[in-house]
N, C-alpha and C positions, 0 to 999 in steps of 0.2 A: 504493500500500500504506500509506503514512503516513496518508493521508486515511481509509482503512478502519480503521486502528488507532485514530485519534482518534474516529471515529464509533462504534466499538465501545465506547470509554470513555464516550461520551455516552449510549449505551444503558444502561450500568450506572447512570449517574446518573438517567436517566428511570425505571428500574425500582426505584430506591432500594435497590439491592443493594450488597453489600460486596465483591463479587468478579466478575470478568469471566469469562464462560463461553463455550464454543464457539458457542452459539446467538447470542450477541451479535456474533460475527464474521460469522455468516451474515446477520444483519439489516444489518450495516454494508455488506456486499457488495451486498445487494439495494438499498440506498439509492443506489447509484451510478446505476442506471437508464439507463445508456448502453452502447453497444457490445453485447458478448455478454451482459452482465448485464441490460441492458434487454430483450434477447430472452428470457432466462430468466424475467424478471419477467412478460412478456406471455404466455408459453406454459405456465407452470406455474400451480399454484393457490396459490402462496406469496404472502403479503403481510405487510408489516411489522406491521400492527396485530394480526392474528391470532397471530403469533409472540410478540408482547409479552404478549398475554393468556395464551398457553400458559406463558410463563415465570412469570407470577404464579401460575398454578394449580399449577405443578410445582416451585416454588422449593425446592431442597434444598441450597442453598449451604453450609449449616452442616455438612452431612455430607461435603463434598468437601474433599480435601486442597488446601491453597493453596500457592502459590509466588510468588516475585517474578520480574520480567523487566525487563531494561533497555529493552525495547521499549515497555513500558506504564508509565503513571503510577498504576495501581491494581493491587491483587493480582489474580492470575489463577489459575485452577485448573490442576492438573497436566495435565488434558486439553488445555487451550489450549497449554501448553508442548509437549505431544506433537504437536499439530497443526502447530506451526511447525517442529518437528524433521523431521516427515515432508514438509512442504512444501518445506523446504530440500533434502531428499534428492531430490525431484522436479526442483527447479531444477538441481541438480548433474548429475542423470542426463541432462537435456536439454542439458547444456553451456551453460547460461545463467548470467548473472552478476547478474541482478536478480530478486528475489522478486516475483511478481505475483498477482493475484486468482485466476488459473487454478490456480496451485499450491495456494493456500489452499483453494479450493473442492474440489479433488480430495482433499486431505488430510482435510477435514471429512467427506467421504463415506467414504473408504477406512478411516478410523480408527473409523467407526461411532459417533462421539460425539454426533451429532445425529439418530440414527435415529428417536427418538421424536417428532421434529418433522416428519418427512418421510414421504411415501408412496413406494412403490417407483417410481411414475411420475415423481414430482418428482426423485428421485435420478437416474433415467435422463436426464431433461431437463438437469439440471445437468452431468452428466458428458459428455453429447453436445454440448451447446452451449457450455459454459464451460471445458472442460479439454482440448479438442483443437484442432489447427491448423485455421484457417478461411481461406477465400478472402476477400480484401478488395478494395476498389476505391477509387481516388483520381482525382478529376477534374482534368484538366490545362488546361482552358480558361483559367483565370486564374492558372496556375502561373507563378511567378517564381523564378529561380535564387537561392538564399540565399547569403549571404556566408560561404563556408566555405574551409577550407584545401585548395586544389587541387594543391598541389605534390607530394603523395605519391600522387596518383591519376592514372592515365593509361589510355588505351585500349590493349588488347593489341596486340602485334606477332606475326607468325607464329612468331618465334623463342621466344615465351613458352609455346608449346603444351605441351611436355613437362613443364616444371617447374610450370606451373599445374595440369595434370591430376594430377600427383603431390601437389601441395599440397592440392587438393580431396579426393582420395581418402584421404589421410592424416588430414586434419582433420575430414572430414565423411562422405562415403560414396562407394562405387563408382558408384552410380547418378548422383549429381551430377557426378562426374568424367566420366562418359560423355556427359552432357548438355553439359558444357563442351567436350568433345572434338568433339561434333557441331557446336557453335557455330563452331568454327574452319573448318568446311566452307563457311561463308558467304563471299561475295566480300569483305565487310567485317564481320568478327566484331563483334557488338554486346556486347562484354565489356570490363569495366574491372577493373584490378587496383590494389591499394594496396601500396606497398613501404615498408620501413623505411629508415633512414639507410645501411644496408649494401646496399640494393638487393634484400633478400629479400622475397618476397611475404608479406603479412600479412592480405590480404583480397581478395575479388573480388565482382563483381556482374555480372549479365547480364540481357538482355531479348530477347524474340523467339527464344530458342534452345530452349525446352522444347517438343518435339513440333511445332515450326514454328508455334506459336500466336502470332498477332500481338497486340499490346497487352498482352503477358504479361510481367511483371517477375519475375525470379528464374531460378535460385537466387542467393542472396547469402549470404556467410559471411565471418566475421572470426575469426582465430585467438584462442583463449581469452584470452591475455595482453594482447590489444589491444582488448578489447571495451568499454572505458570511455573511449576516446580520440577518439570522434567519427568513426572511420573508416567504420563502417557508414553513418552519416548522409551522409558525403561520397560514398561509392560510390552510395548510393541516388539522390542528387540529380543526379549526373552522368548516370545512366541516365534519370531522369525528364526532364531537360533535352533529351536526345537524342530521347526519345519525343515530347515536345511539339514539337520542331523538325520531326520527321517529319510531324506533323499529327494525331497521336493525340489524341482528346478525353478519353481516360481510360486508366488503367493498371490491369490486374488483378494483384494480388499473390497468387500462389498459395500456399495452405497456410501462411499467415503464422503462425509460432510465437509470437514476442513481439508479440502484437497491439497492446499499448499503445505499443510503439516506433513502429509505423507510424501509429497514431492521432495521436501527437504530432509525428512527423517530417514527415508530408505530408498530414495531415487525412484519412487513409484511414478507411473505415468497413467494418464486417463486412457481407458479402453475406448477407442472411437465408436461413436454410435453408427448404426447402420445407415 
């Protein structure tokens, strides 16, 4: 997100404008050209050059109310401020702690502030590819276990069943809790938990438990107050190490919400849609 913000500011300079507009954010997102953004770029009719031309043709910054924002080094329109407010509301709705490009893209579409730059088909492509959970894949052939704090993470014991199921249902969903419950039916449950200094569960991760799918990582979750402490990273890699030791060549990460987390944590890539 910081790179997108800086690139949006660069677009203001390129346009010789005095204010940053929502369309500058769209261009900055498209310039990423990787992951889901790259897929949007390939499957839509959007391109940076044509958007820049349209900005020049429709420049009405003088008529727009301006505001300042600690995120930016240039003035922004009230519409940009609104986009970030809506994006943050999406982040909070999904119980996430980091703002990402998916939140911004969805806010740009739902606030209708860039309607004149987009066709209905391009809106649909952005929402479908850029703002929903996607399956990802990471290859394990050259995987090496990173140097992480393993003291708080361990494999489950049968005695963990009830409290883990309650933790998952309370913090996430009934469906996930039932998936974890089914995982305990395996002779050796492929589930890890993370605990705090008091021994309370603060996170979990599993593989090969969802509908008996092999090579399938997930679900994984960490309680809201512990999501910036590297716990998810540790849980993920304990599972990936086991999957590599089993002999799996790859791991499928089902319906990954924070796509950028898995991109950075284990070099996972989005599986292209049909």
